[in-house]
C-alpha positions in Angstrom: 161.1 92.3 130.0 159.8 95.9 131.1 156.3 97.0 131.6 156.2 99.4 128.7 158.0 96.4 126.3 154.9 94.7 127.7 152.4 97.0 126.5 154.4 97.1 123.4 154.2 93.3 122.9 150.5 93.3 123.5 149.0 96.1 121.7 151.4 95.4 118.2 150.8 91.3 118.7 147.2 91.8 119.0 146.7 94.4 116.2 148.9 91.9 114.2 147.1 89.2 114.7 143.3 90.7 114.4 145.0 92.4 111.0 145.8 88.9 109.8 141.9 87.5 110.5 140.2 90.1 108.8 142.6 90.2 105.6 141.9 86.1 105.6 138.5 87.3 106.0 137.9 89.9 103.2 140.2 88.0 101.2 139.2 84.3 101.3 135.7 84.6 102.8 134.5 87.7 101.0 136.4 87.2 97.9 135.7 89.0 95.1 132.1 90.1 96.2 133.0 93.8 96.5 136.3 94.4 95.3 137.6 97.4 97.5 137.3 94.8 100.0 139.6 92.3 98.6 142.0 95.0 98.3 141.6 96.1 102.0 142.3 92.2 102.9 145.8 92.4 101.2 146.8 95.3 102.8 145.7 94.6 106.1 147.1 90.8 105.5 151.0 92.7 104.3 151.1 94.9 107.1 150.0 92.6 109.8 152.7 89.7 108.4 155.0 92.9 108.5 154.2 93.8 111.9 154.3 90.2 113.3 157.8 89.6 112.1 159.0 92.8 113.4 157.5 91.9 116.8 159.3 88.8 116.6 162.6 90.0 116.4 162.5 92.9 118.2 162.0 90.7 121.3 163.8 87.3 120.0 166.5 89.0 117.7 168.7 85.5 117.5 165.8 84.3 115.0 167.4 83.7 111.4 168.1 86.4 109.6 165.7 85.4 106.9 163.2 85.6 108.4 162.3 90.0 108.7 162.9 89.9 104.9 159.8 87.9 104.6 158.2 90.2 106.6 159.8 93.2 103.9 159.0 90.9 101.1 155.2 91.2 102.2 154.9 94.7 102.7 156.2 94.5 99.3 152.8 93.8 97.9 151.2 97.0 100.1 151.5 100.3 97.9 150.2 98.2 94.8 146.9 97.0 96.9 146.3 100.9 98.2 146.6 101.6 94.7 144.4 99.5 93.2 142.4 99.8 96.6 141.5 103.6 95.5 141.1 102.5 91.7 138.7 99.8 92.0 136.6 102.3 94.3 136.3 105.3 91.6 136.1 102.7 88.8 133.9 100.1 90.4 132.3 98.4 87.3 134.6 99.5 84.7 137.5 98.2 86.6 140.0 95.8 84.8 140.5 92.9 87.1 142.5 91.0 84.6 145.0 93.8 84.0 145.1 93.9 88.2 146.1 89.9 88.0 149.0 90.7 85.3 150.2 93.7 87.6 150.8 91.8 90.5 152.4 88.8 88.5 154.7 90.8 87.2 155.6 92.5 91.0 155.9 88.8 91.9 158.2 88.1 89.5 160.2 91.3 90.2 160.1 90.2 93.8 161.0 86.7 93.2 164.0 88.2 90.9 165.9 90.4 93.3 165.3 87.9 96.1 167.5 85.0 93.9 170.2 87.7 94.5 170.5 86.7 98.1 171.9 82.9 97.0 174.7 84.3 94.5 175.1 87.4 96.4 173.8 87.7 100.8 175.7 91.0 101.8 174.2 93.1 98.9 171.0 91.8 99.4 171.0 92.5 103.1 172.3 95.9 102.2 169.8 96.5 99.5 166.4 94.6 99.4 165.3 97.1 102.8 165.8 100.3 100.0 164.1 98.5 97.3 161.2 97.3 99.5 160.9 101.1 100.6 161.3 103.0 97.1 158.7 100.4 95.8 156.3 101.2 98.3 157.0 105.4 97.8 155.8 104.9 94.4 153.0 102.9 95.2 152.2 105.5 97.8 152.6 108.9 95.8 150.2 106.8 92.4 148.1 106.4 95.2 147.2 109.6 96.3 147.7 111.0 92.7 144.9 108.8 91.8 142.7 109.8 94.0 143.4 113.8 93.6 143.0 113.0 89.8 139.6 111.1 90.4 138.2 113.4 92.7 139.5 116.0 90.7 137.3 114.7 87.5 134.0 114.4 89.9 134.0 110.9 90.0 131.8 109.3 92.1 133.0 107.4 94.6 131.1 104.2 96.1 133.9 103.2 98.5 132.9 105.7 101.9 135.8 104.3 103.7 138.2 105.1 101.0 139.6 108.7 102.7 139.9 106.8 106.5 141.7 103.7 104.8 144.1 106.4 102.8 145.0 108.8 105.4 145.6 105.4 107.9 148.6 103.9 105.2 149.5 107.3 104.6 150.3 107.9 108.2 151.9 103.4 108.9 153.7 104.5 105.4 155.5 107.6 107.0 156.1 105.6 110.7 157.6 103.1 108.6 159.8 105.7 106.3 160.9 107.5 109.8 161.8 104.3 111.4 164.2 102.3 108.6 166.1 105.8 108.5 166.6 105.6 112.3 164.7 109.2 113.4 162.7 107.3 115.5 164.1 104.5 117.6 161.4 102.1 118.7 161.8 99.4 116.0 157.6 98.3 116.7 156.3 101.6 116.6 154.6 100.8 113.5 152.6 98.1 115.3 150.5 100.0 117.4 149.6 101.9 114.4 148.2 99.0 112.6 146.8 97.8 115.7 145.1 101.2 115.3 144.6 100.7 111.9 142.6 97.0 112.3 140.8 98.6 115.2 139.2 101.1 112.6 139.1 98.7 109.9 137.1 96.2 111.8 134.3 99.1 113.3 134.0 99.8 109.7 133.4 96.8 108.3 130.8 95.8 111.2 129.1 99.1 110.5 128.6 98.5 106.8 127.0 95.0 107.8 124.9 96.7 109.9 123.9 99.4 106.7 123.1 96.3 105.0 120.7 94.4 107.3 118.8 98.2 107.5 118.6 98.5 104.1 117.3 95.1 103.5 114.4 95.5 106.5 113.7 98.9 104.6 113.7 97.3 100.9 109.8 98.8 100.7 111.0 102.1 100.8 113.4 102.3 98.2 111.2 102.9 95.3 111.7 106.5 95.5 115.5 106.4 94.8 116.2 105.2 91.8 119.3 104.6 90.3 120.8 107.2 88.8 120.2 106.4 84.7 123.6 106.9 83.6 124.9 104.1 86.2 121.7 102.1 85.9 122.1 101.7 81.7 126.1 100.7 83.0 124.4 98.4 85.2 122.1 97.3 82.8 124.4 96.9 79.7 127.0 94.4 82.1 124.5 92.1 83.4 122.7 91.7 79.3 125.9 91.0 78.7 126.1 88.7 81.5 123.2 86.7 80.8 123.9 86.5 77.0 127.1 85.2 77.1 127.3 83.0 80.4 123.2 82.3 79.8 123.3 82.2 83.4 118.8 81.7 82.7 119.6 78.3 82.0 120.4 77.1 85.4 117.3 76.5 87.4 118.9 77.1 90.9 120.0 80.6 89.9 119.2 82.9 93.1 119.2 86.5 93.0 122.3 86.3 95.9 124.3 83.9 92.6 123.5 86.6 89.8 124.4 89.5 92.4 127.9 88.3 92.9 128.3 88.1 89.3 127.6 91.7 89.2 129.4 92.8 92.0 127.1 94.1 93.8 124.6 93.8 97.1 121.4 91.5 96.2 119.7 94.8 97.3 121.2 97.0 94.8 120.0 94.5 91.7 116.8 94.5 93.1 116.2 98.1 93.1 117.8 97.8 89.7 115.4 94.9 88.2 112.1 96.9 89.9 113.1 100.6 89.5 114.7 100.4 86.6 113.5 98.0 84.3 110.1 97.4 86.0 110.8 93.7 86.8 111.0 91.2 89.2 113.5 89.2 89.3 112.0 85.7 88.6 110.5 88.0 85.5 113.7 89.4 84.3 115.2 85.5 84.3 112.0 83.8 82.9 111.8 86.6 79.5 115.2 85.4 79.0 114.5 81.4 79.4 110.7 81.8 77.3 112.7 83.7 74.4 115.1 80.7 74.0 112.1 78.4 74.2 110.5 80.5 71.4 113.4 80.7 69.4 114.0 76.6 70.1 110.7 76.1 68.4 110.6 78.7 65.9 114.0 77.1 64.4 111.8 73.2 64.5 113.6 71.8 67.4 113.1 67.9 67.4 113.0 68.3 71.1 109.6 67.5 72.6 108.1 70.6 74.3 108.6 69.8 77.9 112.4 68.7 77.2 113.2 72.4 75.7 111.7 74.0 79.1 114.2 71.8 81.1 116.7 72.8 78.4 116.0 76.9 79.0 116.4 76.6 82.9 112.8 75.7 84.2 112.7 72.8 86.8 109.4 71.3 85.9 106.9 71.3 83.0 104.1 72.8 84.6 106.1 75.9 86.0 107.3 76.0 82.1 104.0 76.0 80.4 102.2 78.6 82.6 104.8 80.9 82.7 104.7 80.2 78.7 101.3 81.0 79.1 101.7 84.5 81.0 104.5 86.1 78.6 103.3 85.3 75.6 99.2 84.3 76.0 99.6 81.2 74.8 100.6 77.5 75.4 103.6 76.5 73.9 102.4 74.2 72.0 99.3 76.7 70.2 103.0 78.9 69.1 104.8 75.7 67.7 101.6 74.9 65.6 101.5 78.5 64.5 104.8 78.3 63.0 103.7 75.8 61.2 101.7 77.6 58.3 104.3 80.5 58.1 106.8 77.6 57.3 104.6 76.1 54.6 104.5 79.7 53.0 108.0 79.6 53.1 108.8 75.8 51.3 105.8 76.9 48.3 107.5 80.1 47.7 110.9 78.5 47.4 109.1 76.0 44.7 
């Protein structure tokens, strides 16, 4: 192996390895905390798999012929991942995750059906499988660029400041692979160094992003004059109310700000800002208002539970906390509130008679 080949192997292998690590981190550690990061992880994982297998086949050509097709199969999902990376970056809370899962399920079935052709027509499969993969990739890259253009033209605010660099990097990698596939570029692993560069800037961006998050937490007291826009705040508040009413998260006595923020697909800092600046409430006040509201409903409906049992039922972890919070919000005790409901019930019964 010449020195040039050794350097090519080194940079390609390191790029693939780093891409796999970063892709796994974004997919399985961060998961769905921030959807664009999830799709970025999928992009990294598919490209790195392709590069890693390409490196292996270039330096070890005697490997089974089926192996490069696994790399091509991974590459099949790079285009859709980029497409949904763009959409999730622009649509944010309006992004339809269910529809996205359905699309990926259909694409998986299509890939599986095409792969089955190998069992019956291996020669045909070898000849046309690459064309099928690159055609699908081309279609989704074009759709991604078109989506970016449409959303930008509509002046839809993009919350992901790394979208454009990721788009440009993917287009460069796509063009490089297209040139390789046509034979115009004879270096089979040229895409490896490109992926390596892509992984380097992606690593840098994630580190930079984390640094910004830490700085924003430290500067939390200073954000009072930087309220979330009314339009965006209304959207967040509506989603928050739907979430609280449908899943009754307030009944969890161990509910934390970070837990609710993860459900909202936003950072804990953003949620705290939304509650404090736009609703004028702390996290504990917001949650306790839901708990006390349901406690009042149970009392008004004549629940057979004891007063303290109602407190536990709605999410308080102690009797004293329930009583003090009830007094703070309703300006009376739970027992007095229950007694105040008796006359109205009696009047109602007498009127029915």
